[in-house]
N, C-alpha and C positions, 0 to 999 in steps of 0.2 A: 588776302592777308599776306604780307611779305615777312619772311622770317629773318631774324638777324643773321649777319654773315657768318658768325662763328658758332651758330647753334646747330647741333646734330639731331636728327630724328632717326627712327628706325629705317626710314626710306634711304638714308645715306650710307647704311652699312652694306658692305659687299655680301653677295650671296655666300652663305656658309661662314660668314663672319671671318673671312680670311684677312690676313694682314698683307696689304699691298705695298706698303712702304717699309723696306727693311731698315732696321736700326731705330725704329720709333719707340721702343720700350723705354728709352732714356727719358722720355717725356712724361712717364707715368710713375707715380709713387706706388710701387708694387709691394712694398713691405707692410702696408696697412692691414692686410688680412692674415698676417703671420700669427700662429698660436704658440710657436716655440721660437727661441732665439739662441744663437751660439754664445757660449761662455768659454773663456780661454784661460789656460794655465800656462803662461808663457815660459815658466821655468823649464818646461819639457821641450819647448819648440826648437826644432833644428833648422827652421827657416827654409824648408824644402819647397814650399809653394804648391804642394800636391792639392791642398784645399782649393786654391785659386784655379788650378787646372780643371778640377772636377765640378766647380760651381756652375750650375746651368744658367744662372743669371749673370755671371761675370762680374759679380759685385764685390769680390774679395781682392783687396789691393794691399801692397806692402806699405807699412808705415815707416816713420823715420828711424825706428830701432831695428827695422828689418823683419818684423813680424807681419804676418798676413792677417788682416782683419776685414770682416764683412761690413759693407756700408749698409746700415740698417734702413736706409731710405728705400733700398731695393731688395734686401734679403727677404725671401718668402718663408724661411724657417724649414726648409725641406730636410735638413740634416745630412745631406750628402757629404758636406765638408767634414762633419764629425765622423762619419762612417769611413771615409777615405784617409783620414789623418793617421799616418803610420805610428805616431808616438802618443796618440790620445790626448792631444792638447785641447781639443774642442769637445765640449759636451753640450747637448741641447737641454735648455731649461724652459719652463713655462713662461710665456710672455705675460707680464703683469702690467696693467695700465697705471 
């Protein structure tokens, strides 16, 4: 039996499930398993970008107004941005479907 070209099986995974192609996370929607999401109060924001620096996913980008906002497609809801924000702009709230 011949498998389709784009089908993965457990035999195709590297030993230890290591990632062998750097930068491949952009291909995966990693925000689907989030249980909390960031909520912003931009009145307090000083546009320092500390949240973006500490984001382990690199999913926080500056919008047109200069505020830093997480891309919910990739945000895992870890809360590091909220913890590191010096002026408490970000709070984590429960993700509701």
